[in-house]
TORZA-328102 format. One record per residue (C-alpha): residue number from 0; residue in three letters; chain; y, z, x. Coordinates in steps of 0.5 Angstrom, whole numbers, plus 500, padded with zeros to 3 digits. Example, Ala and Ser with C-alpha at 12.3 -4.5 7.8 and 13.67 -1.06 7.14 Angstrom:
! TORZA-328102
SEMAR  num  residu  chaine   yy   zz   xx
SEMAR    0     ala       A  491  516  525
SEMAR    1     ser       A  498  514  527
//
This chain:
! TORZA-328102
SEMAR  num  residu  chaine   yy   zz   xx
SEMAR    0     met       A  583  232  348
SEMAR    1     ile       A  581  224  348
SEMAR    2     pro       A  574  224  344
SEMAR    3     gly       A  569  219  347
SEMAR    4     gly       A  564  218  353
SEMAR    5     phe       A  566  216  360
SEMAR    6     pro       A  573  212  358
SEMAR    7     gly       A  575  218  354
SEMAR    8     arg       A  573  223  359
SEMAR    9     phe       A  577  219  365
SEMAR   10     ile       A  583  218  361
SEMAR   11     asp       A  583  225  359
SEMAR   12     ser       A  583  228  366
SEMAR   13     val       A  588  223  368
SEMAR   14     leu       A  593  225  363
SEMAR   15     asn       A  591  233  362
SEMAR   16     gly       A  588  235  369
SEMAR   17     asp       A  590  242  371
SEMAR   18     arg       A  589  243  364
SEMAR   19     asp       A  591  250  363
SEMAR   20     cys       A  598  248  367
SEMAR   21     val       A  599  242  362
SEMAR   22     val       A  598  246  356
SEMAR   23     lys       A  602  251  358
SEMAR   24     asn       A  608  246  359
SEMAR   25     leu       A  606  240  355
SEMAR   26     arg       A  612  242  350
SEMAR   27     thr       A  617  243  355
SEMAR   28     val       A  615  237  358
SEMAR   29     ile       A  616  233  352
SEMAR   30     ala       A  622  236  350
SEMAR   31     thr       A  625  235  357
SEMAR   32     val       A  623  227  358
SEMAR   33     trp       A  622  224  351
SEMAR   34     ala       A  629  221  350
SEMAR   35     val       A  630  218  357
SEMAR   36     ile       A  623  215  358
SEMAR   37     thr       A  624  212  351
SEMAR   38     cys       A  631  209  354
SEMAR   39     thr       A  627  207  360
SEMAR   40     leu       A  623  202  356
SEMAR   41     phe       A  629  199  353
SEMAR   42     ile       A  633  198  359
SEMAR   43     gln       A  627  195  363
SEMAR   44     ala       A  625  190  357
SEMAR   45     gly       A  632  188  358
SEMAR   46     asn       A  632  188  365
SEMAR   47     gly       A  626  184  366
SEMAR   48     leu       A  628  179  361
SEMAR   49     gln       A  635  178  364
SEMAR   50     thr       A  632  177  371
SEMAR   51     asp       A  627  172  369
SEMAR   52     ile       A  632  168  365
SEMAR   53     ile       A  638  169  371
SEMAR   54     gly       A  633  166  376
SEMAR   55     leu       A  630  160  372
SEMAR   56     arg       A  637  158  370
SEMAR   57     ala       A  640  159  377
SEMAR   58     asp       A  634  155  380
SEMAR   59     thr       A  637  149  376
SEMAR   60     ala       A  644  150  378
SEMAR   61     phe       A  644  153  385
SEMAR   62     ser       A  640  152  392
SEMAR   63     ser       A  635  157  394
SEMAR   64     gly       A  640  160  399
SEMAR   65     met       A  645  161  394
SEMAR   66     val       A  640  164  389
SEMAR   67     gly       A  637  169  394
SEMAR   68     leu       A  645  171  395
SEMAR   69     met       A  646  172  388
SEMAR   70     met       A  640  176  387
SEMAR   71     ala       A  641  180  393
SEMAR   72     ser       A  648  182  390
SEMAR   73     tyr       A  645  186  384
SEMAR   74     tyr       A  642  191  389
SEMAR   75     ala       A  649  191  393
SEMAR   76     gly       A  651  194  386
SEMAR   77     tyr       A  645  198  386
SEMAR   78     cys       A  646  202  392
SEMAR   79     ile       A  653  204  390
SEMAR   80     gly       A  650  208  383
SEMAR   81     pro       A  647  213  387
SEMAR   82     leu       A  654  214  392
SEMAR   83     leu       A  658  215  385
SEMAR   84     gly       A  653  218  381
SEMAR   85     his       A  655  226  382
SEMAR   86     ala       A  662  224  381
SEMAR   87     ile       A  661  220  374
SEMAR   88     ile       A  655  225  372
SEMAR   89     ser       A  659  231  373
SEMAR   90     arg       A  665  229  370
SEMAR   91     ile       A  662  226  363
SEMAR   92     gly       A  655  228  363
SEMAR   93     his       A  648  225  364
SEMAR   94     ala       A  648  223  356
SEMAR   95     ser       A  655  219  356
SEMAR   96     ser       A  653  216  363
SEMAR   97     ile       A  647  213  361
SEMAR   98     ile       A  650  211  354
SEMAR   99     leu       A  656  208  358
SEMAR  100     cys       A  652  204  363
SEMAR  101     val       A  647  201  358
SEMAR  102     leu       A  653  198  354
SEMAR  103     leu       A  656  196  361
SEMAR  104     ala       A  650  192  362
SEMAR  105     ala       A  649  189  355
SEMAR  106     gly       A  656  186  356
SEMAR  107     val       A  655  183  363
SEMAR  108     ile       A  649  179  361
SEMAR  109     ala       A  652  177  354
SEMAR  110     ile       A  658  174  358
SEMAR  111     gln       A  654  171  364
SEMAR  112     pro       A  652  165  361
SEMAR  113     leu       A  659  163  359
SEMAR  114     val       A  661  162  367
SEMAR  115     leu       A  656  158  371
SEMAR  116     thr       A  659  159  378
SEMAR  117     val       A  656  163  384
SEMAR  118     pro       A  662  167  385
SEMAR  119     ala       A  662  169  378
SEMAR  120     trp       A  654  171  378
SEMAR  121     ile       A  655  175  384
SEMAR  122     gly       A  660  179  381
SEMAR  123     phe       A  656  180  375
SEMAR  124     arg       A  650  182  378
SEMAR  125     val       A  654  187  382
SEMAR  126     val       A  656  190  376
SEMAR  127     ser       A  649  190  373
SEMAR  128     gly       A  646  193  379
SEMAR  129     phe       A  651  199  379
SEMAR  130     ala       A  650  200  372
SEMAR  131     leu       A  643  200  372
SEMAR  132     ser       A  642  204  378
SEMAR  133     leu       A  647  210  376
SEMAR  134     cys       A  642  210  369
SEMAR  135     tyr       A  636  211  374
SEMAR  136     val       A  640  216  378
SEMAR  137     ala       A  641  220  371
SEMAR  138     ile       A  634  219  368
SEMAR  139     glu       A  630  221  375
SEMAR  140     ser       A  635  227  376
SEMAR  141     trp       A  633  229  369
SEMAR  142     ile       A  626  228  370
SEMAR  143     gln       A  625  231  377
SEMAR  144     gly       A  629  237  375
SEMAR  145     gly       A  624  239  369
SEMAR  146     val       A  617  238  372
SEMAR  147     thr       A  613  242  377
SEMAR  148     asn       A  609  239  383
SEMAR  149     val       A  603  240  379
SEMAR  150     leu       A  605  235  374
SEMAR  151     arg       A  610  231  378
SEMAR  152     gly       A  605  225  380
SEMAR  153     arg       A  603  224  373
SEMAR  154     val       A  610  225  370
SEMAR  155     phe       A  613  220  375
SEMAR  156     gly       A  607  216  374
SEMAR  157     leu       A  608  216  366
SEMAR  158     tyr       A  616  214  367
SEMAR  159     met       A  614  208  372
SEMAR  160     phe       A  609  206  367
SEMAR  161     val       A  614  206  362
SEMAR  162     gln       A  618  202  366
SEMAR  163     ile       A  613  197  367
SEMAR  164     ala       A  611  196  360
SEMAR  165     gly       A  618  195  358
SEMAR  166     met       A  618  189  364
SEMAR  167     thr       A  612  186  361
SEMAR  168     phe       A  614  186  354
SEMAR  169     ala       A  620  182  357
SEMAR  170     gln       A  615  177  359
SEMAR  171     gly       A  613  176  352
SEMAR  172     leu       A  620  175  349
SEMAR  173     leu       A  621  170  355
SEMAR  174     asn       A  615  166  352
SEMAR  175     leu       A  618  167  345
SEMAR  176     cys       A  625  165  346
SEMAR  177     gly       A  625  160  352
SEMAR  178     ala       A  630  160  358
SEMAR  179     lys       A  635  154  356
SEMAR  180     asn       A  640  157  351
SEMAR  181     tyr       A  644  163  350
SEMAR  182     gly       A  639  166  346
SEMAR  183     pro       A  635  170  351
SEMAR  184     phe       A  642  173  354
SEMAR  185     ala       A  644  175  347
SEMAR  186     leu       A  637  179  346
SEMAR  187     ala       A  637  182  353
SEMAR  188     ala       A  644  185  351
SEMAR  189     val       A  641  187  345
SEMAR  190     leu       A  635  191  348
SEMAR  191     phe       A  640  194  353
SEMAR  192     ala       A  644  197  347
SEMAR  193     ile       A  638  199  344
SEMAR  194     ala       A  637  204  350
SEMAR  195     ala       A  643  208  348
SEMAR  196     val       A  640  210  341
SEMAR  197     pro       A  635  215  344
SEMAR  198     ile       A  640  218  348
SEMAR  199     leu       A  645  219  342
SEMAR  200     ala       A  639  222  339
SEMAR  201     ala       A  638  227  344
SEMAR  202     arg       A  645  229  346
SEMAR  203     asp       A  644  236  344
SEMAR  204     phe       A  639  237  350
SEMAR  205     arg       A  642  238  357
SEMAR  206     pro       A  638  237  363
SEMAR  207     pro       A  638  243  368
SEMAR  208     glu       A  644  241  372
SEMAR  209     val       A  648  235  374
SEMAR  210     pro       A  645  231  380
SEMAR  211     pro       A  649  233  387
SEMAR  212     arg       A  651  228  392
SEMAR  213     pro       A  645  224  394
SEMAR  214     leu       A  641  228  399
SEMAR  215     lys       A  643  225  406
SEMAR  216     leu       A  638  220  408
SEMAR  217     ser       A  637  223  415
SEMAR  218     lys       A  634  229  411
SEMAR  219     leu       A  630  225  407
SEMAR  220     phe       A  627  221  413
SEMAR  221     his       A  627  228  417
SEMAR  222     his       A  623  232  412
SEMAR  223     ala       A  618  226  409
SEMAR  224     pro       A  619  220  413
SEMAR  225     leu       A  613  217  411
SEMAR  226     gly       A  615  218  403
SEMAR  227     ala       A  622  215  405
SEMAR  228     phe       A  620  209  409
SEMAR  229     ala       A  615  208  404
SEMAR  230     thr       A  621  208  399
SEMAR  231     val       A  624  203  403
SEMAR  232     phe       A  618  198  403
SEMAR  233     ser       A  617  199  396
SEMAR  234     gly       A  624  197  394
SEMAR  235     leu       A  623  191  399
SEMAR  236     ser       A  617  188  396
SEMAR  237     trp       A  619  190  389
SEMAR  238     ala       A  625  186  389
SEMAR  239     ile       A  621  180  392
SEMAR  240     leu       A  616  180  387
SEMAR  241     phe       A  621  181  381
SEMAR  242     ser       A  627  177  383
SEMAR  243     phe       A  623  171  386
SEMAR  244     gly       A  617  171  382
SEMAR  245     pro       A  620  167  376
SEMAR  246     val       A  623  162  381
SEMAR  247     tyr       A  616  161  385
SEMAR  248     ala       A  612  160  379
SEMAR  249     lys       A  617  155  376
SEMAR  250     arg       A  616  151  383
SEMAR  251     val       A  609  151  383
SEMAR  252     gly       A  609  148  376
SEMAR  253     phe       A  608  153  371
SEMAR  254     asp       A  613  152  365
SEMAR  255     val       A  617  158  361
SEMAR  256     ser       A  611  161  358
SEMAR  257     gly       A  607  160  365
SEMAR  258     val       A  612  164  368
SEMAR  259     gly       A  612  169  363
SEMAR  260     leu       A  604  170  364
SEMAR  261     phe       A  605  170  372
SEMAR  262     met       A  610  176  371
SEMAR  263     gly       A  607  179  365
SEMAR  264     leu       A  600  179  369
SEMAR  265     ala       A  603  182  375
SEMAR  266     met       A  607  187  371
SEMAR  267     ala       A  601  189  367
SEMAR  268     ala       A  597  190  373
SEMAR  269     gly       A  602  195  376
SEMAR  270     gly       A  603  198  369
SEMAR  271     met       A  596  200  368
SEMAR  272     leu       A  595  203  375
SEMAR  273     gln       A  601  208  374
SEMAR  274     leu       A  597  213  371
SEMAR  275     pro       A  591  213  375
SEMAR  276     ile       A  595  212  381
SEMAR  277     gly       A  599  218  380
SEMAR  278     trp       A  593  222  378
SEMAR  279     leu       A  589  220  384
SEMAR  280     ser       A  595  222  389
SEMAR  281     asp       A  595  229  385
SEMAR  282     lys       A  588  230  387
SEMAR  283     val       A  587  227  394
SEMAR  284     gly       A  594  226  397
SEMAR  285     arg       A  600  222  397
SEMAR  286     arg       A  599  219  404
SEMAR  287     gly       A  592  216  403
SEMAR  288     val       A  594  213  397
SEMAR  289     ile       A  600  209  399
SEMAR  290     glu       A  596  206  405
SEMAR  291     leu       A  591  204  400
SEMAR  292     leu       A  597  200  396
SEMAR  293     phe       A  600  197  402
SEMAR  294     gly       A  593  195  405
SEMAR  295     val       A  591  192  399
SEMAR  296     gly       A  598  189  397
SEMAR  297     cys       A  597  185  404
SEMAR  298     leu       A  591  182  402
SEMAR  299     ala       A  593  180  396
SEMAR  300     gly       A  599  176  399
SEMAR  301     leu       A  594  173  404
SEMAR  302     phe       A  590  171  398
SEMAR  303     gly       A  596  168  394
SEMAR  304     val       A  598  164  400
SEMAR  305     ser       A  591  160  400
SEMAR  306     ala       A  591  160  392
SEMAR  307     his       A  592  153  390
SEMAR  308     ser       A  589  153  382
SEMAR  309     ser       A  593  156  377
SEMAR  310     ala       A  588  161  376
SEMAR  311     ala       A  588  164  383
SEMAR  312     ile       A  595  164  383
SEMAR  313     leu       A  595  168  377
SEMAR  314     ala       A  590  173  380
SEMAR  315     ala       A  594  174  386
SEMAR  316     ala       A  600  175  382
SEMAR  317     ala       A  596  181  378
SEMAR  318     leu       A  593  184  384
SEMAR  319     glu       A  600  184  388
SEMAR  320     gly       A  603  187  382
SEMAR  321     ala       A  598  192  382
SEMAR  322     cys       A  600  194  389
SEMAR  323     val       A  607  193  389
SEMAR  324     phe       A  609  197  383
SEMAR  325     pro       A  606  204  383
SEMAR  326     ile       A  608  205  391
SEMAR  327     tyr       A  615  208  389
SEMAR  328     ala       A  612  213  384
SEMAR  329     val       A  607  216  389
SEMAR  330     ala       A  613  215  395
SEMAR  331     ala       A  618  219  391
SEMAR  332     ala       A  613  224  389
SEMAR  333     his       A  611  225  396
SEMAR  334     val       A  618  226  398
SEMAR  335     asn       A  619  231  393
SEMAR  336     asp       A  613  235  395
SEMAR  337     ser       A  616  236  402
SEMAR  338     ile       A  623  239  400
SEMAR  339     ser       A  626  245  396
SEMAR  340     gln       A  626  245  389
SEMAR  341     ser       A  634  246  389
SEMAR  342     ala       A  634  239  393
SEMAR  343     arg       A  630  235  389
SEMAR  344     ile       A  636  233  384
SEMAR  345     ala       A  640  231  390
SEMAR  346     ala       A  633  227  393
SEMAR  347     ala       A  633  223  386
SEMAR  348     ala       A  639  220  388
SEMAR  349     gly       A  637  219  395
SEMAR  350     leu       A  631  216  393
SEMAR  351     val       A  635  211  389
SEMAR  352     leu       A  639  209  394
SEMAR  353     leu       A  633  208  399
SEMAR  354     phe       A  630  204  394
SEMAR  355     gly       A  636  200  393
SEMAR  356     met       A  637  199  401
SEMAR  357     gly       A  630  196  401
SEMAR  358     ser       A  631  191  395
SEMAR  359     leu       A  638  189  398
SEMAR  360     leu       A  634  185  403
SEMAR  361     gly       A  628  182  399
SEMAR  362     pro       A  632  177  395
SEMAR  363     ala       A  636  174  401
SEMAR  364     val       A  630  174  406
SEMAR  365     cys       A  626  171  401
SEMAR  366     gly       A  631  165  399
SEMAR  367     trp       A  632  163  406
SEMAR  368     ile       A  624  163  407
SEMAR  369     met       A  623  159  401
SEMAR  370     ser       A  628  154  403
SEMAR  371     ala       A  625  154  410
SEMAR  372     phe       A  618  154  409
SEMAR  373     gly       A  617  152  401
SEMAR  374     ser       A  614  156  396
SEMAR  375     asp       A  608  159  400
SEMAR  376     gly       A  613  163  403
SEMAR  377     phe       A  614  167  397
SEMAR  378     phe       A  607  170  398
SEMAR  379     ala       A  607  170  406
SEMAR  380     leu       A  613  174  405
SEMAR  381     leu       A  610  179  401
SEMAR  382     ala       A  604  180  405
SEMAR  383     ala       A  608  181  411
SEMAR  384     thr       A  612  186  408
SEMAR  385     met       A  606  190  406
SEMAR  386     ala       A  603  189  412
SEMAR  387     leu       A  609  192  416
SEMAR  388     gly       A  609  198  410
SEMAR  389     leu       A  602  199  412
SEMAR  390     leu       A  603  199  419
SEMAR  391     thr       A  609  204  419
SEMAR  392     thr       A  606  209  414
SEMAR  393     val       A  599  209  418
SEMAR  394     tyr       A  603  211  424
SEMAR  395     leu       A  607  216  420
SEMAR  396     his       A  601  219  417
SEMAR  397     arg       A  598  220  424
SEMAR  398     ser       A  605  223  427
SEMAR  399     glu       A  605  228  421
SEMAR  400     glu       A  598  230  422
SEMAR  401     thr       A  600  231  429
SEMAR  402     ala       A  606  235  427
SEMAR  403     val       A  602  240  423
SEMAR  404     arg       A  597  241  428
SEMAR  405     ile       A  602  243  433
SEMAR  406     thr       A  606  248  429
//
């Protein structure tokens, strides 16, 4: 238990709600997920750094449309990982799959700045997206296979918190090493390589089972339509903010350290809310929390459109990140609440695929919008995406309640 007054009691309740169950399963949970959680920290630090430097470098060399296409190609590769995850992981195992993929991602980012052409960078991004999505399939199936519904929101919230912490850490690294030389590319490669270390240390531990092929998307939409659509919109909004946030910040006048601050605030705000939002969704239900995040995210986007001072823009970024980044964890928990235990590992691959499909559209559309309407198109597109997500989830929420009443 965390000592202290109100803050201590609140943090303790977030981490240790349903205390008897948590105490009973704490050792098992730690033994199951510590390696992949630590691995995720370094993967996302490398991914956050590479996304920033690729966006900034590409914005000086290519048009907005080409930047959008190149950024979207990452998510094209990202969609391939879940489709091949079963075949690869069943053949070489979770640990070897993760190690192979982080080393592949390290190699790609190490050579990418040496060939500055659109076709080459599109190819590099496809390979990087494939490698990292396969990592996520292995990691998330590893986690989902060993966690019960009672703890699912909080454990998955912890996983997402670590992801955001890694990406936030990357913004500090960007401030230190800049974006104009080879150094940050090499540093991103090193971070990916370090991600293999905890997996090597835990190779004696075997996850519960090999993830099967992705659960058919039709089944995900049938059993948990709200969670499935929320996952798609989560990927769409995440990709817009993550891929074009550095480009937007640069175009409105921030220097490299300012770009790092812009992205760092967005990610830090999202990271700090992961555990409280996971706890809240366990306590009051996933649907209302998802709707709240979409609604406030829409308002944050509208605020960003009207923001003109640096302070207001940074505030809008923080508020938007606080809403965008936690959605996936709650949506994934909602989907897993609605399906059988035997299907949850297959669902992990299906959710990564759904997230990738949503993400595929984000950078391409944002590149076109910013070409046509300027920098304000960035926050305007985020507001529109979150508004559409809100309308969709409110409609599906009512539909699910009606179906429950009828049955």
